[in-house]
Each structure stands twice: as C-alpha cells, then as structure tokens.
Backbone as a ProteinNet text record, in pm:
[ID]
protein_1_A
[PRIMARY]
MSLLKRYASLAAAAVAVVSVGLAVPASAETTHTQAAFGEQARAAGLTREDTEALQAKVDRYLARHDGRQVAANEIALADGATLTVTVPGERYVRELSTSAGSRAAAQWECDNEYFCMYRQQLGMGDRLALYYCQDYALQDWTGEGSYYNLQTRGTQALFKNQNRNVIHTTPGAPYGNPSYDWTPVWYVRPC
[TERTIARY]
31089.3	30952.9	30891.3	30771.1	30706.4	30666	30646.1	30608.9	30474.5	30380.9	30249.2	30261.6	30342.2	30360	30429.6	30524.6	30594.3	30496	30406.9	30305.7	30208.9	30172.8	30081.3	30143.3	30271.1	30336.3	30352.3	30380.4	30387.5	30251.3	30145.4	30010.2	29976	30011.8	29984.5	30060.7	30184.6	30263.8	30201.7	30152.7	30089.8	29963.2	29883.3	29762.6	29798.4	29904.1	29947.1	29989.3	30062.9	30106.6	29986.8	29892.5	29773.2	29691.7	29678.9	29602.4	29663	29794.7	29861	29834.9	29841.5	29815.8	29674.5	29578.4	29439.5	29410.2	29496.4	29472.6	29490.6	29560.7	29579.1	29447.6	29397.8	29272.2	29282.7	29186.9	29187.9	29183.3	29113.6	29102.3	29237.1	29321.9	29454.5	29536.8	29527.7	29601	29549.4	29417.1	29357	29394.8	29388.8	29423.1	29567.8	29656.4	29798	29816.2	29748.4	29760.1	29703.9	29587.4	29527.8	29618.6	29679.3	29771.9	29893.4	29942.7	30058	30022.6	29901.5	29858.9	29846	29793.7	29782.9	29919.2	30014.1	30150.5	30214.5	30188.2	30240.7	30187.5	30058.9	29998.9	30056.8	30073.5	30130.7	30276	30350.3	30489.7	30497.7	30392.3	30387.7	30336.2	30312.5	30273.1	30124.7	30043.1	29899.5	29862.9	29764.9	29714.5	29628.8	29592	29505.4	29371.4	29316.5	29188.2	29199.7	29308.7	29329.1	29350.4	29420.5	29443.4	29310.4	29222.9	29091.2	29005.6	29009.7	28932.6	28984.2	29115	29174	29129.5	29133.9	29093.1	28944.4	28862.1	28719.2	28697.9	28776.9	28766.7	28808.8	28918.3	28963.8	28857.3	28799	28695.1	28573.2	28535.9	28422.7	28454.4	28575.9	28614.5	28612.3	28666.5	28671.7	28532.3	28436.1	28298.1	28235.3	28285.6	28228.1	28312.1	28439.1	28531.3	28598.2	28629.3	28700.2	28849.3	28907.1	29048.1	29091	29218	29268.7	29358.1	29353.6	29435.1	29579.3	29671.7	29813.6	29898.9	29842.1	29910.3	29802.5	29841.9	29745.2	29646.9	29691.4	29603.3	29600.4	29628.2	29638.7	29565.7	29494.6	29419.4	29465	29501.3	29531.6	29399.6	29347.1	29219.4	29240.2	29135.3	29143.5	29182.4	29149.8	29181.8	29324.4	29403.3	29541.8	29566.4	29461.3	29477.1	29512.6	29567.9	29598.6	29524.2	29447.9	29373	29442.6	29485.4	29549.4	29458.7	29423.9	29333.1	29410.7	29353.7	29417.7	29407.1	29505.2	29507.6	29410.6	29336	29243.7	29312.7	29247.7	29300.4	29398.9	29429.9	29524.1	29452.2	29500.7	29439.1	29496.8	29624.3	29693.9	29730.1	29739.7	29779.2	29928.3	29965.7	30107.2	30122.7	30238.1	30267.2	30302.4	30221.8	30253.1	30326.8	30332.4	30393.6	30544.7	30600.2	30744.7	30811.4	30940.6	31013.7	30998.4	30960.5	30938.5	30794.9	30722.3	30581.1	30554.4	30652.5	30629.7	30647.9	30689.3	30707.7	30572.1	30573.9	30449.9	30387.7	30256.4	30185.8	30216.7	30216.1	30252	30146.1	30129.3	30035.8	30086.1	29994.8	30023.4	30114.9	30105.2	30184.2	30143.9	30238.4	30211.6	30344.3	30350	30473.9	30496.3	30623.5	30657.8	30589.4	30546.2	30481.5	30340	30278.8	30140.6	30051.6	29922.6	29819.8	29744.1	29743.7	29682.1	29558.9	29453	29326	29301.2	29247.5	29222.5	29075	29023.6	28882.4	28850.5	28949.7	28926.6	29014.7	28986.3	29064	29205.5	29294.7	29432.6	29513.1	29484	29559.6	29533.6	29419.9	29386.4	29290.7	29282.2	29188.2	29246.3	29162.6	29204.5	29252.3	29348.6	29412.3	29394.5	29360.6	29355.1	29470.9	29565.7	29683.4	29668.1	29675.3	29657.5	29789.4	29824.1	29951	29932.4	29854.4	29841.4	29758	29791.3	29720.6	29593.4	29488.9	29359.7	29251.6	29125.3	29014.8	28993.2	28990.3	28959.1	28818.5	28729.7	28593.7	28595.4	28535.9	28530.9	28404.2	28420	28306.5	28303.8	28190.6	28174.4	28278.8	28321.5	28421.8	28353.9	28288.5	28211.2	28245.4	28198.7	28218.5	28352.4	28379.2	28501	28622.4	28718.4	28843.6	28956.1	29060	29175.6	29253.5	29353.1	29438	29577.3	29670.6	29809.1	29859.2	29900.8	29948.4	30101	30160.4	30305.8	30358.8	30288	30330.6	30450.3	30488.9	30597	30563.8	30664.3	30643.8	30559.6	30456.5	30369.5	30248.9	30245.9	30133.6	30006.8	29897.8	29769.2	29673.1	29591.3	29487.6	29355.1	29269.6	29137.1	29030.7	28934.7	28821.3	28701.6	28625.2	28514.5	28384.1	28272.2	28140.7	28093.6	27967.4	27917.1	27913.3	27913.4	27915.6	28057.9	28154.7	28297.7	28338.2	28261.2	28298.3	28390.2	28496.7	28591.1	28523.1	28526.4	28467.1	28574.6	28697.1	28806.1	28940.1	29032.9	29170.7	29259.1	29341.2	29426.7	29543	29601.3	29727.6	29833.4	29939.3	30045.3	30116.4	30166.2	30238.6	30371.7	30422	30359.3	30259.7	30146.1	30042.3	29949.7	29909.9	29813.7	29698.3	29580.6	29462.1	29411.6	29413.1	29375.8	29226.7	29143.1	28998.9	28935.6	28876.2	28810.7	28686.7	28573.9	28449.2	28446.6	28454.9	28457.5	28319.2	28212.4	28076.6	28046.7	28079.3	28045.1	28143	28250.9	28352.9	28322.9	28308.7	28282.8	28406	28493.8	28615.2	28732.4	28850.3	28972.5	29071	29128.5	29236.4	29359.1	29457.2	29568.7	29673.3	29645.1	29745.6	29682.9
9960.8	9921.5	10029.7	10070.2	10174.3	10118	10209.7	10170.7	10098	10142.4	10079.5	9936.2	9913.7	9778.5	9689.3	9746.2	9667.5	9618.7	9707.4	9667.5	9566.6	9583.7	9490.1	9351.4	9343.7	9212.9	9148.9	9229.2	9175.6	9123.5	9196.2	9152.6	9022.5	9009.9	8886.4	8769	8792.9	8686.5	8643.7	8739.9	8707.6	8625.1	8660.1	8584.4	8442.1	8425.8	8292.6	8208	8267.7	8193.7	8151.3	8242.4	8211	8102.8	8109.7	8009.2	7871.1	7861.1	7732.5	7678.8	7766.3	7724.3	7675.9	7735.8	7694.4	7564.6	7525.8	7404.6	7278.7	7285.7	7169.7	7141.3	7019.3	6988.8	7010.3	7079.7	7107.8	6979.1	6878.2	6754.1	6684.7	6694.9	6633.5	6702	6835.3	6909.4	6872.1	6866	6831.2	6690.1	6597.2	6459.2	6449.3	6516.3	6513.6	6570.8	6680.1	6743.1	6651.6	6593.8	6503.5	6383.5	6332.1	6220.3	6263.3	6384.2	6434.7	6452.3	6501.5	6517.8	6381.8	6283.9	6148.9	6090.9	6111.4	6062.7	6134.3	6263.1	6340.7	6285.1	6252.2	6197.6	6060	5976	5843.4	5854.3	5950	5970.4	6015.5	6078.6	6123.5	6013.5	5893	5779.8	5753.3	5820.9	5797.9	5672.6	5600.4	5484.9	5533.1	5443.7	5480	5533.7	5468.8	5511.5	5650.5	5673.8	5806.4	5913.1	5877.6	5970.9	6010.1	5912.5	5940.1	6023.9	5992.7	6070.3	6214.2	6231.1	6364.8	6444.1	6382.2	6451	6487.6	6401.2	6430.7	6552.3	6562.3	6676.6	6805.3	6799	6914.9	6953.7	6855.9	6883.2	6951.5	6913.1	6978.9	7126	7155.9	7296	7371.5	7310.6	7377.7	7405.2	7321.9	7343.1	7466	7503.5	7616.2	7742.6	7731.1	7845.1	7866.4	7990.8	8025.6	8007.4	7908.4	7881.5	7765.7	7727	7614.1	7528.8	7399.2	7306.8	7319.4	7334.4	7350.2	7238.7	7157.5	7041.4	6942.4	6825.3	6721.4	6767.8	6852.2	6898.8	7050.8	7120.8	7266.6	7335	7442.3	7521.3	7666.2	7724.4	7867.7	7936.6	8011.4	8079.8	8206.5	8248.3	8364	8492.2	8502.9	8625.5	8627.9	8523.6	8519.8	8434.8	8387.8	8300.5	8159.3	8081.3	7941.7	7854.7	7759.4	7666.6	7531.5	7482	7351.4	7261.3	7145.7	7054.3	6942	6891.1	6781.7	6652.9	6570	6437.9	6349.8	6261.8	6174.3	6103	6105.9	6040.1	6123.6	6245.5	6332.2	6455.7	6506.4	6623.3	6755.2	6754.7	6877.1	6876.2	6994.7	7004.5	6976.3	6932.2	6917.3	6946.6	6995.3	7031.7	6906.2	6873.6	6760.3	6806.1	6937.3	6991	7005.8	6985	7001	6865.4	6863.9	6739.2	6688.6	6776	6735.2	6688.3	6665.8	6628.5	6500.7	6415.1	6289.6	6302.5	6421.1	6438.6	6439.6	6418.2	6415.8	6554.7	6558.2	6685.2	6745.1	6878.2	6944.5	7045.4	7060	7158.9	7299.1	7388.7	7528.2	7545.8	7458.9	7470	7600.5	7695.6	7825.5	7886	7936	7995	8134	8173.3	8307.8	8412.5	8519.6	8635.1	8606.1	8498.2	8464.1	8471.8	8489.9	8476.5	8349.7	8251.3	8121.9	8099.7	8054.6	8023.9	7873.8	7814.9	7670.8	7644.4	7540.4	7503.8	7449.9	7398.3	7340.6	7409.2	7381.8	7438.4	7381.2	7449.8	7406.3	7387.1	7466.6	7458.8	7332.4	7270.4	7147.6	7178.6	7085.8	7096.6	7172.4	7194.1	7262.9	7403.7	7451.8	7581	7677.8	7801.1	7910.6	8003.5	8020.9	8104.9	8235	8348.1	8480.8	8555.5	8622.6	8694.3	8842.5	8872.2	9009.7	9095.1	9224.8	9319.9	9364.4	9285.7	9311.6	9240.3	9271.8	9200.2	9069.3	8958.7	8827	8790.7	8761.6	8720.1	8572.9	8541.5	8402.7	8335.8	8217.4	8138.8	8008.3	7977.2	7851.3	7834.2	7940.9	7932.9	7974.2	7878.4	7907	7807.7	7838.9	7749.2	7772.1	7687.7	7698.8	7653.2	7741.8	7712.7	7775.5	7818.1	7879.3	7959.5	8033	8105.8	8123.1	8146.3	8173.2	8288.1	8394.8	8513.8	8509.8	8475.9	8466.4	8569.9	8683	8790.8	8862.6	8972.7	9054.1	9092.3	9087.1	9113.4	9239.4	9223	9333.8	9355.1	9290.2	9309.1	9248.2	9324	9279.5	9253.1	9149.6	9119.7	9176.5	9213.1	9266.7	9168.2	9138.3	9054.5	9147.4	9127.9	9218.7	9142	9211.4	9150.1	9171.8	9136.3	9145.8	9288.2	9387.7	9528.3	9583.9	9496.7	9530.6	9619.4	9612.6	9681.7	9590.5	9645.4	9566.7	9519.2	9387	9329.9	9271.3	9255.1	9203.4	9240.5	9278.8	9303.6	9208.2	9132.1	9034.2	9103.7	9039	9089	9084.3	9159.6	9164	9030.4	9007.6	8884.4	8882.5	8766.4	8635.2	8608.4	8550.2	8521.7	8415.1	8323.7	8221.7	8215.9	8189	8173.1	8030.5	7947.1	7807.3	7782.2	7884.1	7866.7	8000.7	8006.2	8130.1	8093.6	8160.4	8135.3	8220	8153.9	8223.7	8266.8	8223	8247.2	8394.9	8490.6	8630.8	8697.6	8630.1	8690.4	8663.5	8771.9	8761.2	8795.9	8879.2	8923.2	8924.5	8893.3	8903.5	8986.9	9084.4	9165.8	9137.9	9065.6	9019.7	9125.6	9251.9	9354.4	9478.2
4323.6	4351.4	4440.1	4407.1	4486.6	4623.3	4715.5	4851	4850.2	4769.7	4761.2	4710.7	4608.9	4555	4657.9	4728.2	4830.5	4937.2	4984.2	5082.4	5022.8	4897	4831.9	4823	4789	4778.8	4917	5018.9	5154.7	5200.4	5166.8	5202.7	5131.7	5005.6	4930.4	4990.9	5031.3	5093.2	5226.1	5302	5430.1	5409.1	5310.3	5279.4	5238.8	5161.4	5118.4	5238.2	5331.1	5449.4	5533.4	5553.3	5631.5	5562.2	5430.1	5356.4	5370.9	5366	5382.9	5522.9	5623.2	5760.4	5780.1	5709.4	5722.5	5648.8	5556.5	5479.8	5563.2	5676.3	5762.4	5833.6	5828.1	5895.1	6045.7	6101.9	6245.3	6325.6	6276.9	6351.6	6364.8	6264.2	6272.8	6380.2	6387.6	6490.2	6628.6	6644.7	6772.9	6813.6	6718.9	6749.4	6794.6	6724	6761.8	6902	6931.5	7061.7	7169.9	7147.3	7245.8	7270.1	7164.7	7179.5	7262.1	7237.2	7313	7460.3	7489.6	7628.4	7696.4	7623.3	7678.1	7708.7	7620.1	7641.2	7760.5	7773.2	7885.5	8018.4	8021.9	8143.7	8176.2	8075	8098.7	8144.4	8088.8	8130.3	8276.6	8325.5	8465.2	8557.4	8501.6	8584	8593.8	8513.6	8518.5	8438.6	8486.8	8414.1	8298.1	8211.8	8098.5	8149.2	8252.3	8308.4	8371.1	8444.8	8505.5	8398.9	8291.7	8181.5	8117.4	8095.8	8037.4	8131.4	8261.9	8359.6	8367.6	8361.4	8363.6	8241	8124.3	8001.8	8006.3	8062.3	8075.5	8165.7	8272.2	8363.1	8292	8217	8139.9	8037.4	7970.4	7870.9	7932.4	8055.6	8123	8148.3	8192.1	8211.6	8078.4	7974.1	7843.7	7788.3	7820.7	7775.1	7841.4	7959.8	8033.9	8028.8	7991.7	7996.2	7861.4	7833	7710	7733.5	7669.1	7686.7	7598.6	7613.5	7536	7624.4	7600.4	7677.2	7631.6	7728.1	7695.8	7754.3	7840.6	7897.6	7939.3	7979.4	8014.5	8121.2	8214.5	8321.3	8334.5	8225.5	8233.6	8118.6	8153.1	8055.4	8065.2	7952.1	7945.4	7912.8	8007.7	7987.2	7905.9	7837.8	7747.8	7820.4	7949.2	8023.9	8077.1	8048.4	8092.3	8215.6	8280	8396.7	8349.8	8440.3	8411.6	8511.5	8458.9	8542.1	8536.2	8651.5	8660.2	8742.1	8687.4	8755.8	8822.7	8929.2	9000.7	8919.8	8937.7	8876.2	8954.6	8888.5	8961.7	9078	9193.3	9311.9	9391.7	9346.9	9418.4	9472	9583.9	9646.7	9598.3	9559.3	9522.1	9374.4	9315.4	9175.1	9161.8	9044.1	9010.6	8862.7	8827.7	8689.7	8610.7	8511.3	8424.7	8299.6	8277	8155.2	8165.9	8283.8	8301.8	8319.6	8312.9	8332.4	8475.3	8565.6	8704.4	8725	8615.8	8624	8699.1	8711.7	8781.3	8932	8978.6	9122.4	9192.6	9319.6	9396.6	9399.8	9405.1	9417.5	9554.2	9562.6	9687.4	9728.2	9859.4	9911.3	9878	9847.9	9817.7	9696.3	9600	9476.6	9406.1	9396.4	9335.4	9292.1	9169.6	9119.2	9177.4	9186.4	9232.5	9146	9211.3	9148.8	9099.5	9148.1	9113.3	9236.1	9210.1	9312.1	9276.4	9365.5	9336.6	9422.5	9357.6	9423.2	9409.1	9515.1	9515.1	9540.8	9478.6	9494	9632.3	9702.3	9833.7	9937.5	10061.6	10171.3	10172.5	10240.6	10262.6	10134.7	10032.5	9908	9828.4	9850.3	9777.9	9662.6	9571.3	9460.7	9342.9	9243.6	9122.1	9157	9077.2	9106.8	8990.3	9023.9	8927.9	8962	8869	8891.6	8813.5	8884.8	8825.9	8831.5	8722.4	8716.7	8684.4	8581.7	8533.1	8626.7	8632.1	8716.7	8644.4	8661.2	8595.6	8675.8	8647	8708.7	8634.4	8709	8653.3	8698.5	8603.7	8636.7	8674.9	8788.4	8834.2	8780.9	8727.4	8678.6	8756.4	8815.1	8888.3	8997.8	9060.8	9165.8	9295.2	9361.9	9482.3	9592.6	9711.8	9825	9893.8	9991.9	10070.9	9991.2	9980.7	9913.6	9992.3	9922.8	9988	9884.8	9931.6	9837.4	9893.7	9801.9	9839.5	9752.7	9817.1	9747.9	9748.9	9635.4	9625.2	9525.7	9519.2	9430.3	9491.4	9431.9	9484.7	9628.8	9714.9	9858	9880	9963.1	10000.3	9909.4	9792.7	9700.1	9758.3	9750.6	9802.5	9687.4	9701.3	9602.7	9651.1	9555	9585.6	9538.7	9624.9	9588.8	9573.4	9464.5	9434.7	9416.6	9444.3	9424.1	9280.7	9251.8	9114.3	9061.2	9149	9107.2	9100.8	9117.7	9117.7	9235.4	9343.3	9467	9546.5	9602.9	9681.7	9809.5	9830.8	9952	10045	9993.2	10076.8	10013.7	10096.3	10054	10132.8	10062.1	10129.6	10199.1	10297.9	10351.4	10240.9	10256.7	10156.7	10139.9	10020.4	9988.5	10062.1	10096.8	10081.1	10193.8	10156	10254.2	10198.4	10283.6	10243.3	10340.5	10288.7	10371.8	10351.4	10455.1	10439.1	10418.1	10443.5	10425.8	10390.2	10271.9	10228.6	10146.3	10174.3	10101.2	9974.3	9858.9	9730.4	9682.6	9747.7	9697.8	9670	9758.7	9727.5	9629.7	9591.6	9507.8	9359.7	9283.7	9140.4	9058.4	9115.6	9045.2	9143.4	9091.3	9170.4	9091.7	9158.6	9101.8	9186.3	9132.9	9216.3	9249.4	9229.1	9256	9317.5
[MASK]
+++++++++++++++++++++++++++++++++++++++++++++++++++++++++++++++++++++++++++++++++++++++++++++++++++++++++++++++++++++++++++++++++++++++++++++++++++++++++++++++++++++++++++++++++++++++++++++++

C-alpha cells in the first residue's frame, strides 16, 4: 500500500470515529454528568436543596467564564486554572471529587505546587488554583480576599494591572496573606 493511501485510510478511519462520537446527543451526556455531580454532592453529605444551590452557583460561574464543570463544586477553566466553589453554608472550600470529599472543609486548602487565591479573607470563600507559569486573567475577582502560595519553595507570584505592569510581587513560597485587595489586580502570574 502506498504511503498516500495509508494516510488516506487513516484519515477516513479518524473521520468515522469522530462521526460516531458526534452521534451521541449532547443532552444525554450533560444529563448523565449533572446526575453524577448531584450524586457526588449527596455522597458528600449535601441535602437536595444544598445540591441544587451548589449547582446554581456553579452555573452562574459557567455563564461568565470559559470552562467546564468537572466535579460537583469544581470548574476547569479554559486557561488551566481550577475554580472550586464553597458548599452552601460553609466558609472554606473542600474537594468533593475525591473519596475524602465528605471530610470537613479546611482553612487554606491548597495543593502542593499551586498558588491559591480566595474570594474572602483568611482563606475563606471560593478558590482559584493556579499551576502553570503563565498570566491568568482575573474576571470578577475584586474586593478583599486572600492568597496562599504553596508552589516550589521560594517561588514568587506576580500581580499585574490592566496594562500587565507588575504591581506586587509576593514573598517566596510557602507564604500566605490573610487579607489582600484584588481590585487593582487584572492578571496573576504564579511564578
């Protein structure tokens, strides 16, 4: 078989696979996912009302941000950041996507090698976790919040204004700031 024919047959096979994948109704996939997220929230001890309120909060974020829901309270944003929202009635974020999802929420919840930003002071409120060494554009992230830098020891994050000029450099990791005004910050580069 000639090289050209081999590539043509591979291309035809790829088109066939993609066509089969597109034949599944998107609503069925979404419904299954929403049902799985609801089950995940209930398994973590949330009531039906709290599960619905949590989903409404996630839906509001998704309406304003480019991303996809990956857990009952977690959104993978298009730029690589992860947004985790608090469960109704709780002050701190907690992971509902893990088997430890039923554990109590904890202050300053942040994974190793991440830079975490919180909507409220003292590590409370919804959390934006940044990992990649790039500029992350902040949307609707204003007012008094906080941050915890748990990146590689000594790594500093840069906060930038709308012109991408550095307006603040954090102390080296590990370091947390219990109160920081996000209003002048338009971009964060966690490295």
